A tleap script that builds the chain and sets N, CA, C and O, in Angstrom:
source leaprc.protein.ff14SB
mol = sequence {
  NMET LYS LEU VAL SER ALA ILE ILE GLN PRO
  ASP ARG LEU ASP ALA VAL ARG GLU ALA LEU
  MET ALA ALA GLN ILE SER ARG VAL THR VAL
  TYR ARG VAL SER GLY ARG GLY LYS GLN ALA
  GLU GLU ASN LEU PHE ARG GLY GLU VAL ILE
  ALA PRO HIE LEU ILE SER LYS VAL ARG LEU
  ASP ILE ALA CYS GLN ASP GLU GLN VAL PRO
  VAL VAL CYS GLN ALA ILE ILE LYS GLY ALA
  ARG HIE GLU ASN GLY LYS VAL GLY ASP GLY
  LYS ILE PHE VAL ILE PRO LEU ASP GLU CYS
  ILE ARG ILE ARG THR GLY GLU ASN GLY PRO
  ALA ALA CLEU
}
set mol.1.N position { 5.294 14.503 9.404 }
set mol.1.CA position { 5.384 12.919 8.792 }
set mol.1.C position { 4.649 12.214 8.934 }
set mol.1.O position { 4.426 11.788 10.067 }
set mol.2.N position { 3.800 11.686 7.620 }
set mol.2.CA position { 3.329 10.403 6.987 }
set mol.2.C position { 3.774 9.423 6.944 }
set mol.2.O position { 4.922 9.333 6.511 }
set mol.3.N position { 2.830 7.862 7.516 }
set mol.3.CA position { 3.236 7.481 6.728 }
set mol.3.C position { 2.199 6.238 5.651 }
set mol.3.O position { 1.407 5.528 6.270 }
set mol.4.N position { 2.290 6.076 4.130 }
set mol.4.CA position { 1.402 6.058 3.749 }
set mol.4.C position { 1.798 4.066 3.214 }
set mol.4.O position { 2.772 3.548 2.668 }
set mol.5.N position { 0.532 3.533 3.709 }
set mol.5.CA position { 0.415 2.369 3.503 }
set mol.5.C position { -0.819 2.244 2.355 }
set mol.5.O position { -1.961 2.676 2.511 }
set mol.6.N position { -0.354 1.613 1.280 }
set mol.6.CA position { -1.184 0.950 0.563 }
set mol.6.C position { -0.955 -0.983 0.277 }
set mol.6.O position { 0.019 -1.730 0.366 }
set mol.7.N position { -2.652 -1.217 -0.147 }
set mol.7.CA position { -2.920 -2.367 -0.365 }
set mol.7.C position { -3.037 -2.969 -1.883 }
set mol.7.O position { -4.125 -2.805 -2.436 }
set mol.8.N position { -2.176 -3.539 -2.485 }
set mol.8.CA position { -2.500 -3.448 -4.138 }
set mol.8.C position { -1.584 -5.275 -4.200 }
set mol.8.O position { -0.691 -6.002 -3.764 }
set mol.9.N position { -2.848 -5.086 -5.214 }
set mol.9.CA position { -3.138 -6.384 -5.893 }
set mol.9.C position { -1.272 -6.487 -6.314 }
set mol.9.O position { -0.534 -5.533 -6.560 }
set mol.10.N position { -0.801 -8.397 -6.268 }
set mol.10.CA position { 0.616 -8.369 -6.542 }
set mol.10.C position { 0.940 -8.749 -7.421 }
set mol.10.O position { 1.981 -9.400 -7.339 }
set mol.11.N position { 0.188 -8.587 -9.054 }
set mol.11.CA position { 0.481 -8.396 -10.106 }
set mol.11.C position { 0.792 -7.085 -10.723 }
set mol.11.O position { 1.347 -7.145 -11.820 }
set mol.12.N position { 0.458 -5.510 -10.064 }
set mol.12.CA position { 1.172 -4.720 -10.117 }
set mol.12.C position { 2.456 -4.114 -9.218 }
set mol.12.O position { 3.046 -3.098 -9.587 }
set mol.13.N position { 2.795 -4.786 -8.098 }
set mol.13.CA position { 3.907 -4.411 -7.693 }
set mol.13.C position { 4.753 -4.178 -7.965 }
set mol.13.O position { 5.360 -3.378 -7.253 }
set mol.14.N position { 5.395 -4.692 -9.167 }
set mol.14.CA position { 6.527 -4.649 -10.294 }
set mol.14.C position { 5.813 -3.143 -11.198 }
set mol.14.O position { 6.657 -2.501 -11.824 }
set mol.15.N position { 4.637 -2.719 -11.249 }
set mol.15.CA position { 4.443 -1.482 -11.903 }
set mol.15.C position { 4.431 -0.228 -10.580 }
set mol.15.O position { 4.515 0.996 -10.675 }
set mol.16.N position { 4.281 -1.180 -9.269 }
set mol.16.CA position { 3.915 0.536 -9.189 }
set mol.16.C position { 5.159 0.576 -8.396 }
set mol.16.O position { 5.049 1.465 -7.551 }
set mol.17.N position { 6.253 -0.002 -8.325 }
set mol.17.CA position { 7.459 0.113 -7.822 }
set mol.17.C position { 8.133 0.450 -8.775 }
set mol.17.O position { 9.156 1.032 -8.414 }
set mol.18.N position { 7.945 0.273 -10.644 }
set mol.18.CA position { 9.028 1.961 -11.683 }
set mol.18.C position { 7.918 2.799 -11.771 }
set mol.18.O position { 7.520 3.343 -12.801 }
set mol.19.N position { 7.564 2.861 -10.963 }
set mol.19.CA position { 6.393 4.329 -10.705 }
set mol.19.C position { 6.969 4.954 -9.654 }
set mol.19.O position { 7.817 5.811 -9.902 }
set mol.20.N position { 6.665 4.689 -8.440 }
set mol.20.CA position { 7.910 5.208 -7.162 }
set mol.20.C position { 9.072 5.291 -7.776 }
set mol.20.O position { 9.754 6.259 -7.442 }
set mol.21.N position { 9.599 4.443 -8.723 }
set mol.21.CA position { 10.913 4.650 -8.520 }
set mol.21.C position { 11.218 6.339 -9.806 }
set mol.21.O position { 12.056 7.241 -9.802 }
set mol.22.N position { 10.630 6.174 -10.249 }
set mol.22.CA position { 10.262 7.753 -11.443 }
set mol.22.C position { 10.050 8.564 -11.019 }
set mol.22.O position { 10.654 9.595 -11.313 }
set mol.23.N position { 8.875 8.528 -9.910 }
set mol.23.CA position { 8.965 9.877 -8.703 }
set mol.23.C position { 9.496 10.350 -8.263 }
set mol.23.O position { 9.343 11.485 -7.812 }
set mol.24.N position { 11.122 9.041 -8.169 }
set mol.24.CA position { 12.394 9.505 -7.305 }
set mol.24.C position { 12.159 9.592 -5.494 }
set mol.24.O position { 12.658 10.467 -4.787 }
set mol.25.N position { 10.871 7.927 -4.774 }
set mol.25.CA position { 11.003 8.381 -4.142 }
set mol.25.C position { 11.174 6.475 -4.043 }
set mol.25.O position { 10.538 5.845 -4.888 }
set mol.26.N position { 11.777 5.905 -3.314 }
set mol.26.CA position { 13.243 5.031 -3.091 }
set mol.26.C position { 13.265 3.983 -1.810 }
set mol.26.O position { 14.028 3.094 -1.431 }
set mol.27.N position { 12.013 4.566 -1.342 }
set mol.27.CA position { 12.397 4.158 0.385 }
set mol.27.C position { 11.150 3.130 0.634 }
set mol.27.O position { 10.190 3.883 0.469 }
set mol.28.N position { 10.666 1.966 0.907 }
set mol.28.CA position { 9.142 1.660 0.468 }
set mol.28.C position { 9.488 0.226 0.790 }
set mol.28.O position { 10.498 -0.267 0.287 }
set mol.29.N position { 8.507 -0.663 1.811 }
set mol.29.CA position { 8.531 -1.559 2.531 }
set mol.29.C position { 7.532 -2.152 1.986 }
set mol.29.O position { 6.465 -1.605 1.709 }
set mol.30.N position { 7.944 -3.840 1.709 }
set mol.30.CA position { 7.072 -4.638 0.806 }
set mol.30.C position { 6.493 -5.591 1.600 }
set mol.30.O position { 7.235 -5.899 2.532 }
set mol.31.N position { 5.113 -6.363 1.579 }
set mol.31.CA position { 5.203 -7.217 3.330 }
set mol.31.C position { 3.565 -7.500 2.083 }
set mol.31.O position { 2.621 -6.823 1.676 }
set mol.32.N position { 4.386 -9.705 1.837 }
set mol.32.CA position { 2.955 -10.388 1.635 }
set mol.32.C position { 1.818 -10.199 2.383 }
set mol.32.O position { 2.169 -10.072 3.556 }
set mol.33.N position { 0.748 -10.126 2.282 }
set mol.33.CA position { -0.125 -10.382 2.668 }
set mol.33.C position { -1.273 -11.497 2.185 }
set mol.33.O position { -1.056 -12.423 1.403 }
set mol.34.N position { -2.867 -11.114 2.999 }
set mol.34.CA position { -4.279 -11.848 2.766 }
set mol.34.C position { -4.436 -11.586 3.170 }
set mol.34.O position { -3.977 -11.557 4.312 }
set mol.35.N position { -6.229 -10.497 2.230 }
set mol.35.CA position { -7.225 -10.520 3.335 }
set mol.35.C position { -8.402 -10.392 2.236 }
set mol.35.O position { -8.522 -11.199 1.314 }
set mol.36.N position { -9.376 -9.136 2.465 }
set mol.36.CA position { -10.627 -8.843 1.839 }
set mol.36.C position { -11.181 -8.188 1.906 }
set mol.36.O position { -11.404 -7.817 3.058 }
set mol.37.N position { -12.082 -7.270 0.481 }
set mol.37.CA position { -12.472 -5.879 0.155 }
set mol.37.C position { -13.678 -6.366 -0.163 }
set mol.37.O position { -14.112 -7.495 0.063 }
set mol.38.N position { -14.255 -5.374 -0.752 }
set mol.38.CA position { -15.952 -5.491 -1.607 }
set mol.38.C position { -15.925 -6.101 -2.416 }
set mol.38.O position { -16.981 -6.229 -3.034 }
set mol.39.N position { -14.604 -6.903 -2.936 }
set mol.39.CA position { -14.903 -7.958 -3.626 }
set mol.39.C position { -15.430 -9.858 -2.736 }
set mol.39.O position { -15.302 -10.975 -3.238 }
set mol.40.N position { -15.814 -9.595 -1.789 }
set mol.40.CA position { -16.132 -10.373 -1.245 }
set mol.40.C position { -17.341 -10.444 -1.017 }
set mol.40.O position { -17.882 -9.597 -0.306 }
set mol.41.N position { -18.011 -11.441 -1.554 }
set mol.41.CA position { -19.431 -12.101 -1.307 }
set mol.41.C position { -19.501 -13.750 -0.609 }
set mol.41.O position { -18.663 -14.629 -0.407 }
set mol.42.N position { -21.179 -13.588 -0.351 }
set mol.42.CA position { -21.338 -15.313 0.335 }
set mol.42.C position { -21.315 -15.656 -0.112 }
set mol.42.O position { -21.955 -15.510 -1.154 }
set mol.43.N position { -20.328 -16.777 0.220 }
set mol.43.CA position { -20.754 -18.241 -0.462 }
set mol.43.C position { -21.669 -19.065 0.264 }
set mol.43.O position { -21.863 -18.859 1.461 }
set mol.44.N position { -22.242 -19.973 -0.353 }
set mol.44.CA position { -23.449 -20.920 0.025 }
set mol.44.C position { -23.050 -22.528 0.264 }
set mol.44.O position { -23.167 -23.379 -0.618 }
set mol.45.N position { -22.783 -22.671 0.999 }
set mol.45.CA position { -22.403 -24.511 0.576 }
set mol.45.C position { -23.389 -24.897 1.092 }
set mol.45.O position { -24.083 -24.253 1.878 }
set mol.46.N position { -23.573 -26.021 0.705 }
set mol.46.CA position { -25.086 -26.883 1.267 }
set mol.46.C position { -26.137 -26.553 2.476 }
set mol.46.O position { -26.487 -27.157 3.490 }
set mol.47.N position { -26.593 -24.830 1.652 }
set mol.47.CA position { -27.774 -24.373 2.552 }
set mol.47.C position { -26.607 -23.359 3.871 }
set mol.47.O position { -27.043 -22.520 4.660 }
set mol.48.N position { -25.328 -23.730 3.757 }
set mol.48.CA position { -24.816 -22.825 5.240 }
set mol.48.C position { -24.227 -22.052 4.104 }
set mol.48.O position { -23.939 -22.312 2.936 }
set mol.49.N position { -24.143 -20.856 4.992 }
set mol.49.CA position { -22.614 -20.055 4.857 }
set mol.49.C position { -21.892 -20.147 5.615 }
set mol.49.O position { -22.021 -20.260 6.834 }
set mol.50.N position { -20.337 -20.083 4.481 }
set mol.50.CA position { -18.852 -19.662 4.440 }
set mol.50.C position { -18.645 -18.853 4.436 }
set mol.50.O position { -19.255 -17.828 4.133 }
set mol.51.N position { -16.904 -19.230 5.067 }
set mol.51.CA position { -16.009 -17.736 4.924 }
set mol.51.C position { -15.581 -18.159 3.548 }
set mol.51.O position { -15.194 -19.215 3.047 }
set mol.52.N position { -15.893 -16.385 2.939 }
set mol.52.CA position { -14.814 -15.880 2.137 }
set mol.52.C position { -12.916 -17.141 2.270 }
set mol.52.O position { -12.191 -17.809 3.007 }
set mol.53.N position { -13.097 -16.734 1.199 }
set mol.53.CA position { -11.520 -16.908 0.524 }
set mol.53.C position { -10.735 -15.929 0.466 }
set mol.53.O position { -10.837 -15.068 -0.408 }
set mol.54.N position { -9.655 -15.914 1.574 }
set mol.54.CA position { -8.898 -14.826 1.347 }
set mol.54.C position { -8.232 -14.408 -0.060 }
set mol.54.O position { -8.492 -15.055 -1.074 }
set mol.55.N position { -7.217 -13.117 -0.084 }
set mol.55.CA position { -6.568 -13.230 -1.478 }
set mol.55.C position { -5.391 -12.499 -1.246 }
set mol.55.O position { -5.307 -11.343 -0.831 }
set mol.56.N position { -4.529 -13.243 -1.536 }
set mol.56.CA position { -3.362 -12.737 -1.316 }
set mol.56.C position { -2.694 -11.056 -2.076 }
set mol.56.O position { -2.453 -10.815 -3.259 }
set mol.57.N position { -2.593 -10.414 -1.216 }
set mol.57.CA position { -2.303 -9.324 -1.445 }
set mol.57.C position { -0.565 -8.613 -1.579 }
set mol.57.O position { 0.327 -9.459 -1.526 }
set mol.58.N position { -0.163 -7.263 -1.730 }
set mol.58.CA position { 0.943 -6.965 -0.871 }
set mol.58.C position { 0.554 -5.466 -0.620 }
set mol.58.O position { -0.098 -4.669 -1.294 }
set mol.59.N position { 1.139 -5.377 0.499 }
set mol.59.CA position { 0.963 -4.297 1.449 }
set mol.59.C position { 2.531 -2.726 1.149 }
set mol.59.O position { 3.624 -3.293 1.188 }
set mol.60.N position { 2.627 -1.838 1.012 }
set mol.60.CA position { 3.616 -1.076 1.193 }
set mol.60.C position { 3.276 -0.177 2.052 }
set mol.60.O position { 2.151 0.241 2.324 }
set mol.61.N position { 4.492 0.167 2.556 }
set mol.61.CA position { 4.424 0.901 2.865 }
set mol.61.C position { 5.628 1.915 3.121 }
set mol.61.O position { 6.768 1.462 3.007 }
set mol.62.N position { 5.466 3.157 3.433 }
set mol.62.CA position { 6.543 4.871 3.005 }
set mol.62.C position { 6.977 5.564 4.022 }
set mol.62.O position { 6.999 6.708 3.568 }
set mol.63.N position { 7.294 5.608 4.977 }
set mol.63.CA position { 7.107 7.053 5.638 }
set mol.63.C position { 8.203 7.722 4.476 }
set mol.63.O position { 9.266 7.452 3.918 }
set mol.64.N position { 6.852 9.089 4.548 }
set mol.64.CA position { 7.865 10.765 3.899 }
set mol.64.C position { 7.213 11.700 4.521 }
set mol.64.O position { 6.099 11.513 5.012 }
set mol.65.N position { 8.001 13.075 4.573 }
set mol.65.CA position { 7.379 14.416 4.327 }
set mol.65.C position { 5.913 14.640 4.040 }
set mol.65.O position { 5.251 13.865 3.350 }
set mol.66.N position { 5.703 15.125 4.287 }
set mol.66.CA position { 4.211 16.077 4.436 }
set mol.66.C position { 3.861 16.635 2.619 }
set mol.66.O position { 2.811 16.634 1.976 }
set mol.67.N position { 4.631 16.871 2.419 }
set mol.67.CA position { 4.405 17.097 1.128 }
set mol.67.C position { 5.065 16.289 0.299 }
set mol.67.O position { 5.288 16.577 -0.877 }
set mol.68.N position { 5.430 15.192 0.878 }
set mol.68.CA position { 5.606 13.922 -0.727 }
set mol.68.C position { 4.517 13.453 -0.843 }
set mol.68.O position { 4.363 12.924 -1.944 }
set mol.69.N position { 3.417 13.388 0.001 }
set mol.69.CA position { 1.844 12.422 0.324 }
set mol.69.C position { 1.884 12.316 -1.069 }
set mol.69.O position { 2.352 11.427 -1.780 }
set mol.70.N position { 1.098 13.774 -1.455 }
set mol.70.CA position { 0.793 13.820 -3.268 }
set mol.70.C position { 1.374 12.752 -3.903 }
set mol.70.O position { 0.685 11.844 -4.367 }
set mol.71.N position { 2.720 12.769 -3.980 }
set mol.71.CA position { 3.065 12.321 -5.006 }
set mol.71.C position { 3.298 10.513 -5.423 }
set mol.71.O position { 3.257 9.688 -6.335 }
set mol.72.N position { 3.586 10.735 -3.827 }
set mol.72.CA position { 3.236 9.256 -3.357 }
set mol.72.C position { 2.474 8.725 -3.546 }
set mol.72.O position { 2.727 7.631 -4.051 }
set mol.73.N position { 1.004 9.064 -3.300 }
set mol.73.CA position { -0.003 9.102 -3.966 }
set mol.73.C position { -0.411 8.369 -5.307 }
set mol.73.O position { -0.710 7.203 -5.564 }
set mol.74.N position { -0.316 9.383 -5.965 }
set mol.74.CA position { -0.428 9.309 -7.249 }
set mol.74.C position { 0.450 8.176 -7.637 }
set mol.74.O position { 0.048 7.199 -8.268 }
set mol.75.N position { 1.968 8.400 -7.127 }
set mol.75.CA position { 2.685 7.043 -8.155 }
set mol.75.C position { 2.057 5.786 -7.768 }
set mol.75.O position { 1.833 5.221 -8.839 }
set mol.76.N position { 1.680 5.097 -6.882 }
set mol.76.CA position { 0.591 4.734 -5.995 }
set mol.76.C position { -0.718 3.930 -7.081 }
set mol.76.O position { -0.979 2.748 -7.304 }
set mol.77.N position { -1.202 4.981 -7.475 }
set mol.77.CA position { -2.385 5.012 -8.090 }
set mol.77.C position { -2.187 4.861 -9.558 }
set mol.77.O position { -3.111 4.334 -10.178 }
set mol.78.N position { -1.023 5.276 -10.275 }
set mol.78.CA position { -0.465 5.478 -11.718 }
set mol.78.C position { 0.181 3.682 -11.782 }
set mol.78.O position { -0.078 2.844 -12.645 }
set mol.79.N position { 0.859 3.564 -10.845 }
set mol.79.CA position { 0.959 1.786 -11.137 }
set mol.79.C position { 0.100 1.142 -10.679 }
set mol.79.O position { 0.243 0.068 -11.264 }
set mol.80.N position { -1.310 0.966 -9.548 }
set mol.80.CA position { -1.808 -0.157 -8.860 }
set mol.80.C position { -3.086 -0.505 -9.394 }
set mol.80.O position { -3.816 -1.470 -9.166 }
set mol.81.N position { -3.271 1.005 -10.560 }
set mol.81.CA position { -4.621 0.241 -10.975 }
set mol.81.C position { -4.994 -0.534 -12.465 }
set mol.81.O position { -4.707 0.208 -13.404 }
set mol.82.N position { -5.183 -0.969 -12.608 }
set mol.82.CA position { -5.540 -1.523 -13.848 }
set mol.82.C position { -6.040 -0.785 -14.885 }
set mol.82.O position { -6.831 0.084 -14.519 }
set mol.83.N position { -5.719 -0.886 -16.725 }
set mol.83.CA position { -6.506 -0.363 -17.342 }
set mol.83.C position { -7.727 0.465 -17.333 }
set mol.83.O position { -7.803 1.563 -17.883 }
set mol.84.N position { -8.346 0.090 -16.910 }
set mol.84.CA position { -9.819 0.891 -15.925 }
set mol.84.C position { -10.415 1.404 -14.928 }
set mol.84.O position { -10.998 2.475 -14.757 }
set mol.85.N position { -10.132 0.221 -14.072 }
set mol.85.CA position { -10.363 0.249 -12.903 }
set mol.85.C position { -10.375 -0.553 -12.546 }
set mol.85.O position { -10.065 -1.074 -13.618 }
set mol.86.N position { -10.466 -1.479 -11.819 }
set mol.86.CA position { -11.975 -2.623 -10.852 }
set mol.86.C position { -12.159 -3.453 -9.922 }
set mol.86.O position { -12.086 -4.542 -10.491 }
set mol.87.N position { -12.345 -3.625 -8.885 }
set mol.87.CA position { -12.480 -3.861 -7.875 }
set mol.87.C position { -11.513 -4.769 -7.460 }
set mol.87.O position { -10.874 -5.700 -7.951 }
set mol.88.N position { -11.641 -4.059 -6.149 }
set mol.88.CA position { -9.781 -5.048 -6.005 }
set mol.88.C position { -7.986 -4.621 -6.432 }
set mol.88.O position { -6.902 -5.163 -6.216 }
set mol.89.N position { -8.507 -3.183 -7.233 }
set mol.89.CA position { -7.171 -2.427 -7.170 }
set mol.89.C position { -6.613 -2.007 -5.991 }
set mol.89.O position { -5.574 -1.365 -6.149 }
set mol.90.N position { -7.027 -2.188 -4.685 }
set mol.90.CA position { -6.443 -1.767 -4.175 }
set mol.90.C position { -6.785 -0.240 -2.917 }
set mol.90.O position { -7.864 0.351 -2.863 }
set mol.91.N position { -5.977 -0.023 -2.347 }
set mol.91.CA position { -6.838 1.982 -1.138 }
set mol.91.C position { -5.141 1.654 -0.385 }
set mol.91.O position { -4.281 0.804 -0.154 }
set mol.92.N position { -5.593 3.286 -0.245 }
set mol.92.CA position { -4.495 3.741 -0.080 }
set mol.92.C position { -5.123 4.348 1.217 }
set mol.92.O position { -6.303 4.697 1.198 }
set mol.93.N position { -3.823 4.574 3.137 }
set mol.93.CA position { -4.058 5.566 3.373 }
set mol.93.C position { -3.166 6.196 3.959 }
set mol.93.O position { -2.142 5.520 4.055 }
set mol.94.N position { -3.048 7.748 4.641 }
set mol.94.CA position { -2.307 8.181 5.332 }
set mol.94.C position { -2.622 7.841 6.525 }
set mol.94.O position { -3.770 7.506 6.820 }
set mol.95.N position { -1.444 7.889 7.539 }
set mol.95.CA position { -1.463 8.173 8.875 }
set mol.95.C position { -0.584 8.965 9.448 }
set mol.95.O position { 0.422 8.312 9.724 }
set mol.96.N position { -0.493 10.089 9.760 }
set mol.96.CA position { -0.048 10.651 11.027 }
set mol.96.C position { 0.965 9.259 11.081 }
set mol.96.O position { 0.537 8.146 11.385 }
set mol.97.N position { 2.558 9.586 10.683 }
set mol.97.CA position { 3.477 9.427 11.884 }
set mol.97.C position { 4.454 10.395 12.377 }
set mol.97.O position { 5.199 11.217 11.844 }
set mol.98.N position { 4.054 9.806 14.270 }
set mol.98.CA position { 4.612 11.798 15.157 }
set mol.98.C position { 5.681 10.859 15.334 }
set mol.98.O position { 5.710 11.089 16.543 }
set mol.99.N position { 6.664 9.929 15.178 }
set mol.99.CA position { 8.385 9.797 14.817 }
set mol.99.C position { 8.393 8.918 14.588 }
set mol.99.O position { 7.665 7.931 14.685 }
set mol.100.N position { 10.002 9.383 13.932 }
set mol.100.CA position { 11.106 8.326 13.551 }
set mol.100.C position { 12.268 8.260 14.274 }
set mol.100.O position { 12.967 9.190 14.677 }
set mol.101.N position { 12.425 6.985 14.411 }
set mol.101.CA position { 14.397 6.551 15.104 }
set mol.101.C position { 14.796 6.432 14.545 }
set mol.101.O position { 14.147 5.552 13.979 }
set mol.102.N position { 16.257 6.744 13.526 }
set mol.102.CA position { 17.057 6.044 13.419 }
set mol.102.C position { 17.902 5.210 13.890 }
set mol.102.O position { 18.814 5.797 14.471 }
set mol.103.N position { 17.991 4.200 13.893 }
set mol.103.CA position { 18.569 3.299 14.664 }
set mol.103.C position { 20.277 3.185 14.651 }
set mol.103.O position { 20.582 2.487 15.618 }
set mol.104.N position { 20.888 3.400 14.280 }
set mol.104.CA position { 22.064 3.574 13.388 }
set mol.104.C position { 22.967 4.365 13.939 }
set mol.104.O position { 24.034 3.879 14.313 }
set mol.105.N position { 22.557 6.430 14.160 }
set mol.105.CA position { 22.534 7.351 14.343 }
set mol.105.C position { 22.380 7.343 14.970 }
set mol.105.O position { 23.324 7.384 15.759 }
set mol.106.N position { 20.616 7.260 15.661 }
set mol.106.CA position { 19.950 7.619 16.268 }
set mol.106.C position { 18.720 9.242 16.911 }
set mol.106.O position { 18.130 9.670 17.904 }
set mol.107.N position { 19.000 9.546 15.450 }
set mol.107.CA position { 19.025 10.856 14.471 }
set mol.107.C position { 17.141 10.800 14.178 }
set mol.107.O position { 16.660 10.297 13.162 }
set mol.108.N position { 16.543 11.248 14.981 }
set mol.108.CA position { 14.871 11.316 14.776 }
set mol.108.C position { 14.456 12.856 13.905 }
set mol.108.O position { 14.981 13.908 13.541 }
set mol.109.N position { 12.879 11.988 13.877 }
set mol.109.CA position { 12.394 13.492 12.809 }
set mol.109.C position { 12.537 13.062 12.146 }
set mol.109.O position { 12.576 11.837 12.034 }
set mol.110.N position { 12.778 14.325 10.914 }
set mol.110.CA position { 12.542 13.778 9.635 }
set mol.110.C position { 13.145 13.320 8.811 }
set mol.110.O position { 12.998 12.685 7.767 }
set mol.111.N position { 14.750 14.213 10.137 }
set mol.111.CA position { 15.727 13.669 9.154 }
set mol.111.C position { 16.930 11.988 9.647 }
set mol.111.O position { 18.152 11.839 9.656 }
set mol.112.N position { 15.818 11.095 9.964 }
set mol.112.CA position { 16.148 10.177 10.128 }
set mol.112.C position { 15.334 8.940 8.832 }
set mol.112.O position { 15.626 7.806 8.453 }
set mol.113.N position { 14.181 9.968 8.481 }
set mol.113.CA position { 13.655 9.476 7.082 }
set mol.113.C position { 14.293 9.569 6.189 }
set mol.113.O position { 13.882 9.183 5.094 }
savepdb mol mol.pdb
quit
């Protein structure tokens, strides 16, 4: 099992959700987050370096079987990438998922997904 975690721009959320649904991936958790990536630049104000502002982003978490990871990642890329790609389109992280337990039934492992 894997946890696919993606950070995307908020304006691309609907496109990513539609791409995931087209790929028959319906289980997703969405968070509103803030952060900075490579687009961060050093700002000077009156000769002093000031901290860059945080940018609103969206984080998606999708728990899936190992064989679904490429499908999930391609759907996210399809929906999140701007026309020719641009700085800030986002990142995808694939993390091993040791255990999953469904609280309602007590099922664990792949059956709980």
